[in-house]
C-alpha positions in Angstrom: 157.3 198.8 116.5 158.7 202.4 115.2 156.8 204.6 112.8 159.5 203.0 109.9 158.8 199.8 110.3 155.1 200.3 110.3 155.1 201.9 107.3 157.7 198.9 105.7 155.2 196.7 106.9 152.2 198.4 105.3 153.9 198.8 102.3 154.6 194.9 102.4 151.4 193.9 102.9 149.9 196.2 100.1 152.6 194.7 97.6 150.8 191.0 98.8 147.7 192.3 97.9 149.0 193.3 94.6 150.7 190.3 93.6 147.1 188.5 94.6 145.4 191.0 92.0 147.6 190.2 89.5 146.6 186.7 90.1 143.2 187.4 90.1 143.4 189.5 86.9 145.2 186.5 85.2 141.9 184.6 85.5 139.5 187.1 85.4 136.7 186.3 82.6 134.5 189.2 82.3 135.5 193.0 81.3 133.9 194.4 84.5 135.8 192.2 86.7 139.1 193.2 85.0 138.1 196.7 84.7 137.7 196.5 88.2 141.0 194.9 89.3 143.1 197.1 86.9 141.4 200.0 89.0 142.5 198.4 92.7 146.0 197.7 91.3 146.3 201.3 90.1 145.0 202.5 93.5 147.7 200.0 95.1 150.5 201.0 93.3 149.9 204.1 93.9 149.6 203.4 97.7 152.8 201.2 97.8 154.7 204.3 96.3 153.5 206.4 98.9 154.1 204.5 101.7 157.7 203.5 100.4 158.6 207.4 100.0 156.9 208.3 103.5 159.8 205.3 104.9 162.7 206.8 102.9 161.8 210.2 104.5 160.9 209.0 108.1 164.3 207.2 107.6 166.4 210.3 106.6 164.5 212.3 109.1 165.8 209.8 111.6 169.5 209.6 110.6 169.5 213.8 110.6 168.8 214.1 114.1 
């Protein structure tokens, strides 16, 4: 598995985790639990954006070589 595939797979896994958190948010009862889920979701979205950007840069570098 190449680095680009690994980055893409990591982003896909993070998206799955974000979907699970979103489902958990819908059923979260307490304010503390909801705040924790929101914070985790915010971190995951940042990670996903970073992974996708890294994958795109790697693809461009590979095609330019």
